[in-house]
C-alpha positions in Angstrom: 38.1 -30.1 -8.6 41.9 -30.9 -8.8 41.4 -31.4 -12.5 40.0 -27.9 -13.1 42.3 -25.4 -14.8 43.6 -22.6 -12.6 42.6 -19.2 -13.9 45.3 -16.6 -14.6 44.8 -12.9 -15.0 47.4 -10.9 -17.0 47.6 -7.3 -16.0 49.4 -5.1 -18.4 49.6 -1.4 -19.2 52.0 1.4 -19.9 54.5 2.7 -17.4 52.9 4.3 -14.4 49.3 3.4 -15.4 48.6 2.0 -11.9 48.9 -1.7 -12.3 50.5 -2.3 -8.9 47.9 -0.2 -7.1 45.1 -2.1 -8.8 46.6 -5.5 -7.8 47.2 -4.3 -4.2 43.5 -3.3 -3.9 42.4 -6.6 -5.5 44.4 -8.6 -3.0 42.8 -6.9 -0.1 39.3 -7.7 -1.4 39.8 -11.1 -3.1 37.2 -12.9 -0.9 39.7 -15.3 0.6 41.0 -16.7 -2.7 44.6 -17.8 -2.5 46.5 -15.7 -5.0 49.9 -16.3 -6.5 51.6 -13.2 -8.1 54.2 -13.2 -10.8 55.7 -9.8 -11.2 58.0 -8.7 -14.1 60.2 -5.7 -13.3 61.9 -3.4 -15.7 65.0 -2.0 -13.9 67.2 -3.3 -11.1 65.1 -2.4 -8.1 62.1 -4.6 -7.4 59.8 -1.8 -6.3 56.5 -3.3 -7.4 57.2 -6.6 -5.6 58.2 -4.8 -2.4 55.0 -2.7 -2.4 52.8 -5.8 -2.9 54.7 -7.7 -0.2 53.9 -4.9 2.2 50.2 -5.0 1.7 49.7 -7.6 4.4 47.0 -9.7 2.6 46.7 -13.1 4.2 45.6 -14.7 0.9 49.0 -13.7 -0.7 52.0 -14.3 1.4 55.6 -13.4 0.5 56.1 -17.0 -0.7 53.3 -16.5 -3.2 55.0 -13.4 -4.8 57.5 -14.3 -7.5 59.6 -11.7 -9.2 61.1 -12.1 -12.7 63.8 -9.5 -13.0 66.0 -11.0 -15.8 64.4 -9.0 -18.6 61.1 -8.3 -20.2 58.7 -11.2 -19.8 57.7 -11.2 -23.4 61.3 -11.8 -24.4 62.1 -14.5 -21.8 59.0 -16.6 -22.0 60.8 -19.9 -22.5 63.7 -19.1 -20.1 61.8 -17.5 -17.2 58.0 -17.6 -17.4 57.4 -21.2 -18.4 59.8 -22.7 -15.7 58.3 -20.4 -13.1 54.8 -21.6 -14.0 55.9 -25.2 -13.9 57.3 -24.8 -10.4 54.2 -23.0 -9.2 52.0 -25.8 -10.5 54.1 -28.4 -8.7 53.4 -26.9 -5.3 51.5 -29.1 -2.9 49.0 -26.3 -2.2 48.2 -24.8 -5.6 46.8 -21.2 -5.8 43.2 -20.5 -6.6 44.2 -17.8 -9.0 47.4 -16.6 -10.6 47.9 -12.9 -11.3 50.7 -11.8 -13.6 51.8 -8.2 -13.7 53.9 -7.5 -16.8 56.5 -4.8 -17.2 55.2 -1.6 -18.6 57.3 -2.3 -21.6 56.0 -5.8 -22.3 54.0 -7.0 -25.2 51.3 -9.2 -23.7 50.8 -11.3 -26.8 53.8 -13.7 -26.4 52.9 -14.2 -22.7 49.3 -15.1 -23.5 50.5 -17.4 -26.4 52.7 -19.3 -23.8 49.6 -20.6 -22.1 49.2 -22.9 -25.2 52.5 -24.7 -24.3 51.8 -28.4 -23.6 53.0 -28.3 -20.0 50.7 -25.3 -19.2 47.5 -25.5 -21.3 46.1 -28.5 -19.5 46.4 -26.9 -16.1 46.0 -23.2 -16.5 43.9 -20.9 -18.6 44.0 -17.1 -19.1 40.9 -15.9 -17.3 41.5 -12.5 -18.9 44.0 -9.8 -20.0 43.4 -6.5 -18.2 45.1 -3.4 -19.7 45.4 -0.4 -17.4 45.4 3.0 -19.0 46.7 6.3 -17.5 43.7 8.4 -18.5 45.4 11.7 -17.5 48.4 10.9 -19.6 46.3 10.1 -22.7 44.2 13.2 -22.2 47.4 15.2 -22.2 48.3 13.9 -25.6 51.0 11.4 -24.7 49.7 8.9 -27.2 47.8 11.3 -29.6 49.0 11.9 -33.1 47.9 14.1 -36.0 47.2 11.4 -38.7 46.6 14.0 -41.5 49.9 15.7 -40.8 51.8 12.5 -40.6 50.3 11.2 -43.8 51.4 14.5 -45.5 54.9 14.1 -44.2 55.0 10.5 -45.3 54.0 11.5 -48.8 56.7 14.1 -48.9 59.5 11.8 -47.6 59.2 8.0 -47.7 62.3 7.7 -45.6 60.6 9.2 -42.5 59.5 6.8 -39.8 56.5 8.2 -38.0 55.6 5.3 -35.8 56.7 5.7 -32.2 57.7 2.6 -30.4 55.8 3.8 -27.3 52.7 4.4 -29.4 52.9 0.9 -30.9 53.4 -0.6 -27.5 50.3 1.2 -26.2 48.2 0.0 -29.0 49.5 -3.6 -28.7 48.5 -3.7 -25.0 45.0 -2.4 -25.9 44.7 -4.9 -28.7 45.3 -7.9 -26.4 42.9 -6.8 -23.7 39.7 -8.5 -22.5 39.1 -5.6 -20.1 40.5 -2.0 -20.4 40.6 0.0 -17.2 40.7 3.8 -17.7 42.5 4.6 -14.4 43.0 8.0 -12.8 39.7 9.4 -14.0 39.6 11.6 -10.9 42.2 13.8 -12.6 39.8 14.6 -15.6 36.5 16.3 -16.2 33.8 14.8 -18.2 35.0 16.3 -21.5 38.5 15.1 -20.9 37.3 11.6 -20.1 35.2 11.5 -23.3 38.3 12.3 -25.3 40.2 9.5 -23.7 37.4 7.0 -24.4 37.4 8.1 -28.1 41.2 7.9 -28.3 41.4 4.5 -26.7 38.6 2.8 -28.7 39.7 4.4 -31.9 43.1 2.7 -31.7 41.9 -0.9 -31.8 39.7 -3.0 -34.0 38.6 -5.3 -31.2 36.0 -4.1 -28.7 36.9 -5.3 -25.2 35.0 -4.2 -22.2 36.0 -0.8 -20.9 35.5 0.6 -17.3 36.6 3.7 -15.4 38.5 3.7 -12.2 40.2 6.2 -9.8 43.1 5.4 -7.5 43.2 1.8 -8.9 39.9 1.0 -7.1 38.4 -1.9 -9.2 36.4 -4.6 -7.4 38.1 -8.0 -7.4 34.9 -9.6 -8.8 35.4 -7.4 -11.9 39.0 -8.3 -12.4 38.7 -12.0 -11.6 36.3 -14.4 -13.2 36.2 -13.0 -16.7 36.4 -16.5 -18.1 37.8 -15.3 -21.4 40.2 -18.2 -22.3 42.3 -15.6 -24.0 45.0 -18.1 -25.2 42.5 -19.6 -27.6 41.9 -16.2 -29.2 45.5 -15.1 -29.5 45.3 -15.1 -33.3 42.9 -12.2 -33.2 45.2 -10.1 -31.0 48.3 -9.7 -33.0 50.9 -7.0 -32.2 52.4 -4.6 -34.7 55.5 -6.7 -34.7 53.6 -9.8 -35.6 51.6 -8.1 -38.4 54.8 -6.6 -39.8 56.5 -10.0 -39.7 53.6 -11.5 -41.6 53.6 -8.8 -44.2 57.4 -9.2 -44.8 57.0 -13.0 -44.9 54.2 -12.7 -47.5 56.4 -10.3 -49.6 59.3 -12.8 -49.6 61.7 -10.3 -48.0 64.0 -11.5 -45.2 63.1 -10.6 -41.7 64.8 -11.2 -38.4 62.1 -12.1 -35.8 62.8 -10.5 -32.5 61.3 -8.0 -30.1 63.8 -5.4 -28.8 63.7 -3.0 -26.0 66.8 -1.0 -27.0 64.6 2.1 -27.1 64.5 2.1 -23.3 67.1 2.4 -20.6 66.8 2.2 -16.8 69.2 2.8 -14.0 69.2 3.0 -10.2 70.1 6.1 -8.1 71.1 5.4 -4.5 70.7 8.3 -2.1 71.0 9.2 1.6 68.1 10.1 3.8 65.7 12.8 2.6 64.8 15.3 5.3 62.3 17.3 3.2 60.4 14.8 1.1 57.8 17.3 -0.2 60.6 19.6 -1.5 62.5 16.6 -2.9 59.4 15.6 -4.9 59.0 19.1 -6.3 62.6 19.0 -7.5 62.1 15.6 -9.0 59.3 17.0 -11.1 61.7 19.6 -12.5 64.4 17.0 -13.2 61.8 14.7 -15.0 60.7 17.6 -17.2 64.2 18.7 -18.0 65.4 15.2 -19.0 62.3 13.6 -20.5 62.1 10.8 -17.9 59.2 8.5 -18.6 59.0 6.7 -15.3 60.4 7.1 -11.8 59.8 4.8 -8.8 61.5 3.8 -5.6 61.7 4.1 -1.8 62.9 7.0 0.3 64.2 7.1 3.8 62.9 10.0 5.8 64.7 10.7 9.1 62.6 10.3 12.2 59.9 8.4 10.3 59.4 4.6 11.1 57.9 4.0 7.7 59.5 4.1 4.3 58.2 6.6 1.7 57.2 5.2 -1.7 57.7 7.5 -4.7 55.9 6.7 -8.0 56.0 9.0 -11.0 54.9 9.0 -14.6 56.1 12.1 -16.5 56.0 15.1 -14.2 53.2 13.7 -12.1 54.7 12.2 -9.0 52.9 10.6 -6.1 54.4 9.7 -2.7 53.0 7.8 0.3 54.2 5.9 3.4 53.5 2.2 2.8 54.9 0.2 5.7 57.4 0.3 8.6 61.0 -0.5 7.9 61.5 -4.1 8.8 63.9 -5.2 11.6 67.3 -5.6 10.1 66.3 -4.0 6.9 68.8 -1.4 5.6 67.2 2.1 5.6 68.1 3.7 2.3 66.8 5.8 -0.5 66.8 4.2 -4.0 65.0 5.3 -7.2 64.7 3.5 -10.6 64.7 6.0 -13.5 63.3 4.8 -16.8 63.4 6.6 -20.1 64.4 6.4 -23.8 67.8 5.0 -24.7 69.5 8.4 -24.9 69.0 9.3 -21.3 71.9 11.3 -19.8 72.2 9.0 -16.8 75.1 10.9 -15.2 73.4 14.3 -15.4 70.1 12.9 -14.1 71.8 11.0 -11.2 73.8 14.2 -10.3 70.6 16.3 -10.4 68.7 13.9 -8.1 71.6 13.7 -5.7 71.7 17.5 -5.4 67.9 17.6 -4.9 68.2 15.8 -1.5 
């Protein structure tokens, strides 16, 4: 038994798709399996890790939750991920399963490829790549594009670049999947959900399994035990960047091989206590719409409440809930991570959020 490879599940998906909620639910129903979590944050505030540490699952203690906050995991495989895996595998009591939550901005391909490294491939295998999709966002057209119109524009002006970095990222995460979870289906009717299915399946050549979920409720037996061995199939899951690099290489043109997240910025806003959380959330929706914020997440202190309030937002849809009591000795404070494109007016957004309290 000690010689068997430990299965690892990579959970990826765009910002706000519901990855953390799915993992939280999975931990609570993992059938006693000892789970180790590796979490890759984008931004300076480790919200996802704190939410998962507060779930109270006996099979995943705080020591089993490892946060990588030094940058996007797909760009720091050699510096962060591989050493982290090596330390994890050297523990006296090894986990039964490893779950890796990538940043919403990460390409899963470099991470999956890292499981072919000599120090890892003999001891761990990728049980499966799970890509979580925000069905409501897709239905609203966040990733839809008019191909005929774009083709006409390209014909008129070859200098135009019509490919959105966000759109490519979305497609790359779908391409790498063994299982696609269409989450938040409770926000759609049957017709809307059918459009999402068509949109998602139409963007990839591969045909991974596809399931529907609401509120991140996916049985652990569905997420764990896929047995895909994804690292052995990485050649069939190439990202846009890899395909572009190959095309330039074949053409003989010089090409600098790197993956850049300069399109995105994040910053933290620290606040005082929020006496009217419902009113605050309503004002946050207005701020998000006014400044094109992609993602917002954090913790809020509410006076007179023993528990902290978690705020999670994607676009103008913002959810909030009390997750756990403030710990003894823990500083009660309100902090939010704001994520958006690189031209965010950070000062204006921070000022608006401060005035919303």
